[in-house]
N, C-alpha and C positions, 0 to 999 in steps of 0.2 A: 471621508477621511482620505488624504492622499496615500497612494500606494506605499511610498517610502516610510511613512509613519506606521503603517500596518506591519511592514516587514520588521521594523525595529521592536515590535511587540513579541516576536518569537523568542521564547524563553528557554535557554539551555538547561536550566534547573528543572523545568517541567519535563523535558526530555529524559533527563537522568532519573528522576523520580518515577515516571511512568514506565520507563524501560526496565528498571530494576524490579518494579512490581510484577511485571508480566514475564520476566525471564530470569529471575533470581529469587527474590523474597517478597511476597510469600509464594509465588508461582514459579516452580523450577522449569516448567515448560507448559505448553498449551495443547493438549490432545485429549481426544474423547475416551481413550482407553485407559487413562490414568486418573485416579482419584487420590488426593493427598490423605495421609493418615488423619483420621478424626473428622474428615469432611464427608458430606453426603452427595456432593456434586463433582463431576469430573473437572479437570483443570481448564479445559476449554470453556466450559460453562462458567467457571469462575472468572475467566478472562472476559467473557461476554458480559457478565454482571458488572465487572469493573469498568469496562468501556461504556456500557449503558448508563451506569450511575454517574460517571464522570461527565458524559455528554448531558445528562439530565441536570447536573449542577450548573451547567452553562446555559440552561434554558431550552435545550432541545427535547423534542419527543422522539423516541426511538421505536422503530417498527422492526419486527422480526419476521423472517421468511424461512420456513423449515425446508430442509433438504435431507434426504436419506443418503448416508455415506458409509463407507467402510474404511478401516485403517489399512495402509499398505503393509505388506510383509517385508521382512528384512532378509536380504540375500547377501551373506558375507563373502560369497565367492566373487562379488563385483568390487570395483574400486570403492574406496571409502565414501566418496561424495555421491555415489550412485547405487547405493545398496538397497534401494526400494524395489519391490516387485509387486505385481498385481495381487490383490486379495483373492482368496478362494471364494467361490459362490456361497459356501457354508460358513464363512467367517462372520462374526457379529456385525449387525447393522446398527447404526446410531443415527440420531436426529441431530444434524448440525444446523446452525442458523446464520443466515445473512442478516446483518444489522444495518438499518438505514436511518439517516437523519438528513434534514435539509433545511435550507433557508429559501423561502419563496421570493422570486424576483418581483419588483414593483412596476416594471415597465414591460418586460417580455417574459412573463413567468413560464410560458410554454417552451422556451429555449432552456435546456438543462445542461449545465456543466457538471460532469461526473468525476469525482475523485474516489479512487478505491484502493484498498490494500488488503492482503490476506493476513488474518490475525492468528492463524494456527501455526504451531511449530510442527516439525516432522513427526509423523505418526509411527514410523518404523524404528526410530532411534530416540534415546532420551537426550535430545539436544535442546538447550535453552532457546535456540532460535532468535538470538538477540539481533543479529543483522537480518536474518531471514525468518520471519519478517517483522520482528519487534520494531525495527527501525521505521519501516513504512507505517506500521500501526500507530506508533506514537507521533510520527509526523502528521498523520491524518488527524489525530486527536488534537494536536497543537494548532493546526490550521482551523479546525472547527472552533477551538477556544478563541482564537484571534478574531474570527469572523462572527462570533455569537451575537454581537450587537451591530453588525454591519448590515446595511440594507442594499442588496445587490440589484442591478437591473434585470439580471437573468437568474433563474433558480440555480442554486448551488447544492448538489446532492453528494452526500458522503455514504460510501458503502464499505463495510467491513465484512469480508468474505472469508473463505477457507480453501486453500490450495494443496495442503499437505495430507489430505484424505481424498478418497476417490468415491464419486466424481467430484471435480472442483465445483464448489457451489456458485462460482461466478458464471458458470454455464447456465444455471437456472435463472440467475439474475438477468443475464443478457437476453435469454429467450423470452422471459416475461416482459422485459422492457420493450422488445420488438413487438410482441403480441399486443401490448397496451398502446403501441404507437407513440412511445416516448420520443420526443425530439431531442436526442442527445447530441448537442452541437460540438462538444469537446469531451474527450475521455483521457484522463491521466491515471495510470496505474503506478503506485508507489511501492517499490519492491527492493529491499536490500540496499537502500540508498546509503552511500558512503563505503560499502564493502568493496575492497580493492586488494591488489597484490601486496605481499609483504614488502616488496621493493618500494612501492608507493607509500606504504605506511611508514617505512623507515625514513623516506625522503620528505615526510610531512606534506605530501601532495593532497590537494583538496579537489576531488574529481566529481563531476556530474556527467552522467551519460543518459541520453534519451534514445530509445529504440523506436523506430517506426517500421511498419510492415507494408502499408499501402501508400500510394502517392498522396492521398488525402491527409495522411498523418504527418508528412514532412513539415508542413507549415507550423505544427505544434512543436516539433523538434527544433526548428529554426527559432521559434519564439523563445525557447529556453535560453539560447545563446544571446538573443537580443536583450532580454531582461537582465541577464547576468552582467552584460556590459553596461546597460543603461543605469542600473542601480548599484553598480560597482560592488557586486556581491563577492567576486573573487574566485569563483570556481574555474577549474580547467574543464570547460563544458564541451562535450563532444556529442555527435549524433552518429547512429549507424542504422543502415537498412538491413533488416533480417529477411531471410528467404521465405519464411512461413510464419503464420500466427503462433504466438507462444505466450505463456504466462496468462494472467487474468485479463490483460488487454486483448489477448488473442480470443478469449471467449466472446468478447463483444464484436471483434472483427468477424468471427465465424457466424455470428447472429445477424450480420448485416450492417454493422457500424464501423466502417473502414477508417474513420478518423480517430482511432485509439492509439495511444503511445504508452511506453513504460519509462519511468525515471528510475534508474538503477545506479549502482556504484562503479561498475566496470563491465566491459564486454570484449571478449568472452569473460564471464564472471570469474574473478580471480582471487576472491577471499580464500585463504588457505584453510579456514575452518568451516567451509561450506558443508552443510548437512552433517556436522559432527558435534560431539559433546563439548567441543572447545569453543563453540559459537556463543560466547558469554558476553554480558553487557559491558564488562570492564574493557573489552577490546574495541568497543564501538567508538569511532572518532566523532565525538559529539559536535565539535565545531564544523566538521564537514557535513554532518547531518543537518545542523542548523542552516548552513548555507544552501544545501540542496532543497530544504523546505522553503526557505525564503524565495528561491528562484521559482519553485512550483507555485507558491502563492502569488508572486508577481505575475506569472504567466496567466493564471486563471483570472486575476483581477483585470489584466489587460484585455482578455477576451470578454469579460463582463462589461467593461467600459466601452470598448470599441466595436465588439461583435466580430464574429469569425470572418465576415466579408472584408474587414479592414486589414486582415493579415495577408491577403493574396495580392 
């Protein structure tokens, strides 16, 4: 199926429904230390169940990878967005899970295109985490839905990890991928897509930002601009080089996969509700999120069709 037709299958109502489910009703937030009244499983496990069941309804098998983590502590002496602090050694430990699903390639299955997003909300504050990172989570779910019946040339892998507890579970995912010898040819981290300054919100600007850390990643940042123009998606698409590995793409860079990038909403990140209780789903710019997801999907389909070598 042509790329343009697949982009048109991205459904804004799917975004709204899934986003409200994991950041409003029934789940107010997604963390291991909180269990809703009347429930037996914490809210992050409930989110895991929802993601797994939704992917299963699309025909995917979901694999789980266990990682031991702790919740961050809250330090109210710090600015609002940065009130997390390291857990004490005696704080409770929890089992968090990486969730994996994939579509095997029919021509070059050993070449793997990895898409990832962290699914947890902040462990130190009762934030719905709609932008951070409900947005990336539902974008990844929607890409998986659109591609469920697609037969790629290369394997497309989806990873739902956890970044708001310590340690980040993407570290385990990256180290294990390296130890297995996985040939990850492209890595896109979806985090807080559409999140931007109040000025850009008021001006109705639709922004997409791709961060790269290593020279190997710049071609994937450039590809986002290329597909945005080629398919007339309409984003104000930008790229930035950051000084050191960060976020979940940084976990893969540190493990020896330098061709990892992050698709986010602004840089420096400018959403005024970042890491606060006000990061609610009604503030999420769904049209911007749709466009950012379309551009991401177009980029990975271009890589699948042409191969990484064609980008240089």
